[in-house]
C-alpha positions in Angstrom: 33.8 60.2 -33.4 32.1 62.8 -33.1 33.7 65.6 -34.9 34.6 68.2 -32.7 36.1 71.8 -34.1 40.0 71.6 -33.2 42.2 75.0 -32.5 45.0 76.2 -32.0 47.3 79.4 -31.2 50.1 78.9 -33.3 47.7 79.3 -36.4 47.8 82.5 -38.6 43.7 82.7 -37.9 43.8 81.4 -34.5 41.9 85.1 -33.5 39.8 85.0 -36.3 38.9 80.5 -35.3 38.5 81.4 -31.9 35.8 85.5 -32.8 33.7 82.2 -34.9 33.4 79.7 -31.9 31.9 82.3 -29.3 30.0 84.1 -32.0 26.5 83.8 -30.3 23.3 86.4 -31.6 20.7 85.6 -28.7 18.2 88.2 -31.5 15.1 87.6 -30.5 13.2 86.0 -32.9 9.9 88.2 -33.7 7.0 85.5 -34.0 8.0 85.2 -29.6 8.3 89.1 -29.5 4.8 89.4 -30.7 3.3 86.6 -28.8 5.2 87.8 -25.6 4.2 91.3 -26.4 0.1 90.2 -26.8 0.3 87.8 -23.7 1.8 90.8 -21.1 -0.9 93.5 -23.2 -3.5 91.1 -22.5 -2.4 90.1 -18.9 -2.1 93.3 -18.0 -5.6 94.9 -18.7 -7.3 91.6 -18.0 -5.3 90.3 -14.6 -6.0 86.5 -13.1 -9.4 85.9 -16.3 -7.0 86.1 -18.6 -4.2 83.7 -16.9 -6.4 81.5 -16.7 -7.3 81.6 -20.1 -3.7 80.8 -21.3 -2.9 79.1 -18.8 -5.8 76.5 -19.1 -4.7 76.9 -23.0 -1.0 76.3 -22.8 -1.1 73.9 -19.8 -4.0 71.7 -21.3 -6.2 72.6 -18.0 -9.9 73.4 -17.1 -9.6 75.9 -14.1 -12.5 77.8 -13.8 -10.4 80.2 -11.5 -6.8 81.5 -9.5 -7.9 79.8 -6.6 -8.3 76.5 -8.5 -3.8 77.3 -10.0 -2.7 78.0 -6.4 -0.9 75.3 -4.3 -1.0 75.4 -0.3 1.4 74.6 1.7 -0.2 71.5 3.0 0.4 70.5 -1.0 3.8 71.7 -0.6 5.4 70.1 2.9 3.6 66.9 2.0 5.2 66.8 -0.4 8.4 66.7 0.9 7.5 64.6 3.6 6.2 62.6 0.9 9.8 62.7 -0.9 12.0 59.0 -0.6 14.9 59.0 2.9 16.9 59.6 0.5 15.6 62.1 -1.9 14.6 64.5 0.7 18.4 64.2 3.0 19.9 64.6 -0.2 17.8 68.0 -0.6 18.4 69.1 3.7 21.8 68.4 3.1 21.5 70.0 -0.5 19.2 73.7 0.7 22.1 73.7 4.6 25.1 73.7 2.0 23.1 76.8 0.6 22.3 78.7 3.2 25.2 78.1 5.1 27.2 79.6 2.2 24.1 82.7 1.2 24.6 83.7 4.9 28.1 84.2 4.1 26.8 87.3 1.6 24.2 89.0 4.1 25.9 92.7 3.4 24.7 95.9 6.5 24.6 98.8 6.9 27.6 101.7 8.0 27.9 104.8 8.7 30.2 107.9 10.1 29.6 111.1 11.6 32.3 114.2 10.6 34.3 116.4 12.6 31.0 118.6 12.3 29.0 117.0 12.7 27.5 116.0 9.5 26.7 112.1 9.6 26.0 109.9 6.2 26.2 106.4 6.1 24.0 103.7 3.6 21.8 101.7 5.1 20.3 98.0 4.0 17.1 97.0 3.9 14.8 93.3 2.3 12.6 93.4 -0.8 10.3 93.5 0.2 7.6 90.8 -2.6 10.3 88.4 -5.2 8.2 86.5 -7.6 10.2 83.5 -8.5 8.9 80.9 -12.2 10.2 77.1 -11.8 9.8 75.8 -15.0 7.7 72.5 -15.0 6.9 69.5 -17.0 9.6 67.0 -18.6 11.6 70.4 -17.2 11.7 70.6 -13.2 14.6 71.6 -10.8 14.1 71.7 -7.6 18.3 72.7 -7.4 17.2 76.0 -9.3 14.1 76.9 -6.4 17.0 76.2 -3.7 19.7 78.6 -5.3 16.9 81.8 -6.0 15.1 81.1 -3.0 17.2 80.4 -0.3 18.9 83.8 -1.3 16.3 86.1 -1.2 14.9 84.6 2.3 18.8 85.5 3.3 18.5 88.2 2.2 14.9 88.4 4.2 12.6 88.7 1.4 9.2 89.8 3.8 7.1 87.3 0.7 8.5 85.0 -1.9 6.0 84.5 -5.1 7.1 81.5 -6.6 5.2 80.6 -10.3 5.5 77.0 -12.0 4.2 75.6 -15.0 2.0 72.7 -14.6 1.5 70.6 -18.3 -1.7 68.2 -18.0 -2.1 69.0 -14.2 1.2 67.9 -12.6 3.0 68.2 -10.8 6.6 67.7 -10.4 6.9 66.5 -5.6 10.3 67.3 -5.7 10.8 71.0 -6.8 7.4 71.4 -4.4 8.9 70.1 -2.3 12.4 72.1 -2.7 10.4 75.3 -2.3 9.1 73.7 1.3 12.5 73.9 2.1 12.7 77.5 1.0 10.5 78.7 2.4 8.2 79.4 -0.6 5.4 81.8 1.1 2.6 81.1 -2.1 2.9 79.3 -5.5 0.8 79.4 -8.5 0.4 76.8 -11.3 1.3 79.1 -14.0 4.3 79.5 -16.4 5.0 80.7 -19.4 5.3 84.7 -20.1 0.5 84.7 -19.1 3.1 84.0 -15.3 6.1 86.5 -16.1 3.0 89.7 -16.8 0.6 88.3 -13.7 4.1 89.3 -11.6 5.0 91.8 -12.8 1.4 94.4 -13.1 -0.5 92.0 -10.7 -4.5 90.9 -11.2 -6.4 90.1 -8.7 -5.2 87.5 -6.8 -1.3 86.9 -7.6 0.3 90.1 -5.9 2.3 92.7 -7.9 6.7 91.7 -6.8 9.4 93.6 -7.2 11.9 91.5 -8.6 11.4 87.4 -11.1 14.2 85.6 -10.9 14.7 82.0 -12.7 15.4 80.7 -14.9 12.9 80.2 -18.4 12.4 79.7 -21.5 12.6 81.8 -25.2 8.9 83.3 -24.5 9.8 83.7 -20.2 12.8 85.6 -21.1 11.6 88.1 -23.5 8.8 88.4 -21.0 11.4 89.1 -18.2 13.6 91.4 -20.7 9.9 93.1 -21.4 8.9 93.7 -18.2 12.5 95.3 -17.2 11.6 98.7 -15.3 8.0 98.0 -14.5 10.4 95.0 -12.1 13.7 93.7 -11.3 15.2 90.7 -13.2 18.3 88.6 -12.4 19.2 88.4 -15.7 18.5 86.9 -19.5 20.2 83.6 -19.1 22.2 82.2 -22.6 23.1 78.8 -23.3 24.5 77.4 -20.6 28.5 76.5 -20.8 31.8 75.2 -19.6 35.3 76.1 -20.6 38.0 73.4 -19.3 41.8 74.3 -19.0 44.1 71.2 -18.6 47.6 70.5 -18.1 47.3 67.0 -19.3 47.3 65.0 -16.1 43.6 64.2 -15.3 41.9 61.8 -15.7 40.8 62.4 -19.9 36.9 60.6 -18.9 36.3 62.9 -16.6 37.0 65.4 -19.0 35.0 64.0 -21.0 31.4 64.3 -18.9 32.3 66.8 -17.7 32.0 68.3 -21.0 28.8 65.8 -21.2 27.6 68.1 -17.8 26.7 71.0 -20.1 26.5 70.2 -23.5 23.6 67.2 -22.2 21.7 71.0 -21.4 21.0 72.2 -24.9 22.0 72.3 -28.4 23.5 75.7 -28.0 25.4 74.7 -25.0 29.1 75.3 -25.8 32.1 73.0 -23.9 35.4 73.4 -24.7 38.6 72.6 -23.0 42.1 74.1 -23.1 45.3 71.3 -22.3 48.8 72.3 -23.1 49.5 68.9 -24.0 47.3 67.9 -28.0 48.0 63.9 -27.2 46.1 64.6 -24.0 43.7 66.3 -26.1 43.2 62.9 -27.9 42.9 61.1 -25.2 39.8 62.8 -24.8 38.3 62.5 -27.7 38.9 59.0 -27.4 36.7 58.9 -24.2 33.7 61.1 -25.5 33.4 58.7 -28.6 33.4 55.8 -25.8 31.1 56.9 -23.2 28.4 58.9 -25.6 26.3 56.3 -26.8 26.2 55.7 -22.6 24.1 58.8 -22.1 21.3 58.8 -22.7 21.2 62.8 -24.0 23.5 62.3 -26.9 21.4 63.2 -29.5 22.2 66.5 -28.0 25.2 66.5 -26.6 26.6 65.5 -29.8 24.5 68.5 -30.8 26.2 70.8 -29.6 30.0 69.6 -29.3 29.9 69.2 -33.0 28.1 73.2 -33.4 30.1 74.9 -30.3 31.5 72.8 -28.4 35.6 73.2 -29.1 39.3 71.6 -28.7 42.3 74.8 -28.4 45.7 73.6 -27.8 48.3 76.1 -26.0 51.9 76.6 -25.8 51.0 77.1 -21.8 48.7 77.4 -18.8 49.7 81.7 -19.1 48.5 81.7 -22.1 45.5 79.1 -21.4 44.6 81.4 -19.0 44.3 84.0 -20.9 41.7 82.8 -23.4 40.2 81.7 -20.7 40.3 85.0 -18.9 38.7 86.5 -23.2 35.7 83.5 -22.9 34.6 85.0 -19.4 32.8 81.7 -19.4 30.0 80.7 -16.9 31.7 78.0 -15.7 36.0 77.0 -15.6 36.5 74.4 -14.2 41.1 74.3 -13.0 42.1 70.6 -14.1 45.7 70.9 -12.7 48.2 69.5 -11.6 48.3 72.6 -9.4 45.9 74.4 -9.9 45.8 76.7 -6.8 48.9 79.3 -8.6 46.6 80.0 -11.1 42.9 80.9 -9.4 44.1 84.7 -8.9 45.6 85.1 -12.6 41.3 84.6 -13.1 39.6 88.3 -14.1 36.6 86.7 -15.7 34.4 84.0 -14.9 30.9 83.4 -13.2 32.1 80.0 -11.1 36.1 79.1 -10.4 36.2 75.3 -9.3 39.8 74.3 -8.9 40.9 70.5 -8.5 40.8 67.4 -10.5 38.4 66.3 -7.9 36.0 69.2 -8.2 33.0 68.4 -11.5 31.2 70.7 -12.1 27.8 69.2 -11.4 29.0 69.6 -7.7 27.9 73.0 -8.0 25.3 73.0 -9.5 23.4 71.0 -7.1 25.3 71.4 -4.0 28.9 72.5 -3.2 26.2 76.2 -2.0 27.8 78.7 -4.2 25.6 79.6 -6.5 24.0 78.0 -10.1 22.9 81.0 -11.6 25.7 82.8 -12.8 27.1 85.0 -16.6 26.4 83.5 -19.9 27.8 85.0 -22.7 30.7 86.0 -21.9 28.5 88.4 -19.8 31.0 87.3 -16.3 33.1 90.2 -17.8 31.2 92.7 -15.9 27.7 90.4 -13.9 28.3 88.5 -10.7 26.6 85.4 -9.6 22.7 85.5 -7.9 23.3 85.9 -4.4 21.6 88.1 -1.6 22.9 91.1 -2.3 20.7 90.6 -5.9 17.5 90.8 -3.0 19.0 93.6 -1.5 18.7 97.7 -1.2 20.7 100.1 -0.5 19.6 103.5 0.7 22.2 106.5 1.1 21.9 108.5 4.5 22.3 111.9 4.8 22.5 113.6 8.1 23.7 117.8 7.5 24.7 119.4 10.6 24.0 123.7 10.6 28.4 123.4 10.4 28.1 120.8 7.6 25.2 123.0 6.1 28.2 126.2 5.6 31.2 124.3 4.5 28.7 122.0 2.1 26.2 125.2 1.0 28.7 126.9 -0.4 30.6 124.6 -2.7 26.6 123.0 -4.0 26.2 126.7 -4.2 28.9 127.5 -6.4 28.5 124.5 -8.6 25.0 124.1 -9.5 25.7 127.8 -10.5 28.3 126.6 -13.1 25.8 123.9 -14.2 22.6 126.8 -14.8 20.3 125.7 -11.6 19.7 128.6 -10.2 17.0 126.9 -7.6 20.2 124.3 -6.6 22.1 126.7 -6.0 19.8 128.7 -3.6 17.9 126.0 -1.2 21.9 125.7 -0.4 21.9 129.4 0.1 18.8 129.9 2.4 20.6 127.0 4.6 23.7 129.4 5.1 24.5 131.5 8.2 24.1 135.6 7.7 
């Protein structure tokens, strides 16, 4: 039997136990910090030469120059053309759904003109160039290519550069096919902190980007954190999370497998079930014990559930929703007989999966909304990746002669109040005598 923590809101120490359950310190490892700092400094100083050296060392390659590490569009097209029919159809269907959803996110500029002729507005422009980091080797995620690249292209990003490590020279054909479908412009077979450095600083071959998006290991996350400010980044994500809210009306096997779906990512992933029915919790426990031996990633799932998973018994659904809002999970499933009335009561979640047939895994691959979601409670203040992450908003201000008379006096008064006389004079010079 998998030993999963049991909590109940009726317990006197529930709050303390809940705090301990959610506590996660994503402290940076000092050794990783030093290594990444050194790699970034080296890439900034030596460019291509440093990137090639690190790539050969870490990925066991023998590249002589960066040109050897760039994959051309014909190779991407060949990867797409070489996919088995069913797999290509699935990839194309997912890409189509993701594109259709994100097309609705595009922001438009706007303006209005005041009575005196002053025009105010906002202009929307896409980023010029974006870098997309894609994990390689054992962790190959074509879904991440689609989820990051398609919104960028929908936003109108002019150039999308993908970096993907190829340990031992192994090129994942599904990842390259996804890059082809999503419209990636250039692909380099590089990874790790050196790839992040190349994108952030630019090299003789890799152009500097404006923003870096995409998941990676601890070295990649640390590198992204360090280059933020030189370039934009999407987020520094923590371990994956799922929280299932249940009224006991569902299939316990379905709930168990949904908990597995996040637990299999990582030993640090967190899977929580909040339920109003103690008997159903026991059924889910039985399903977990029955299904776990069938899972190829059994050890990872068991460690995740034992160390960070939990069953929480609540008095009613109102209490369940209050806890869900406190957790602010990356993925929230409303596994309820009548989920719709509860959706508007959820204020903090990366994505809400509504009803028994909406498994979180559909959101990961093909439902349409983005699977790049805020983790570690950051759904309280941040949102899923979207088209808006690849667009900039610029304010437009065109003041008429008449408007300058009104606004100039206001600005002059406030500037003098702040002790900034040049600001005041700048406005006063435009006032009519």
